[in-house]
C-alpha positions in Angstrom: -11.7 63.6 -17.3 -9.3 60.8 -18.0 -6.1 61.6 -20.0 -5.9 60.2 -23.5 -4.3 56.8 -24.1 -0.5 57.3 -24.0 0.4 53.8 -25.3 -0.8 51.7 -28.1 -1.1 48.6 -26.0 -2.6 49.9 -22.7 -5.6 52.1 -22.1 -5.6 51.8 -18.3 -6.7 55.2 -16.8 -4.0 55.0 -14.0 -1.3 54.2 -16.5 -2.4 57.1 -18.7 -2.4 59.5 -15.8 1.1 58.3 -14.7 2.3 58.9 -18.3 0.7 62.4 -18.4 2.5 63.2 -15.1 5.8 61.9 -16.4 6.0 59.0 -14.0 6.2 56.3 -16.7 7.4 56.7 -20.2 7.0 53.3 -21.8 9.2 52.1 -24.7 10.4 53.9 -27.8 7.9 52.0 -30.0 5.0 53.6 -28.2 4.1 50.6 -26.1 3.8 50.2 -22.3 4.0 46.3 -22.2 1.9 45.9 -19.1 2.5 42.2 -18.8 6.3 42.4 -19.0 8.4 42.4 -15.8 10.4 45.5 -15.0 13.8 45.8 -13.5 14.6 47.2 -10.0 16.1 50.2 -11.7 12.9 51.0 -13.5 10.8 50.4 -10.4 13.2 52.8 -8.5 12.7 55.5 -11.2 8.9 55.2 -10.9 9.1 55.7 -7.2 11.6 58.6 -7.6 9.3 60.4 -10.0 6.1 59.8 -8.1 6.4 62.4 -5.3 7.3 65.2 -7.7 4.5 64.4 -10.1 1.9 63.9 -7.5 2.2 67.6 -6.5 0.9 68.4 -9.9 -1.9 65.9 -10.0 -5.4 67.3 -10.5 -7.0 65.9 -7.4 
């Protein structure tokens, strides 16, 4: 079962799962902005949170 849409502008199942696991958080206005570039700092945070969250993933 896919997690519920976490963002008003993105319903991608992988993005919703990443949000449910705390890997991505989006913006304060409830959007993910999938077509916007991210900074190196944001990319590093995603990589930092992935190993911890993946241990909790329902696979």
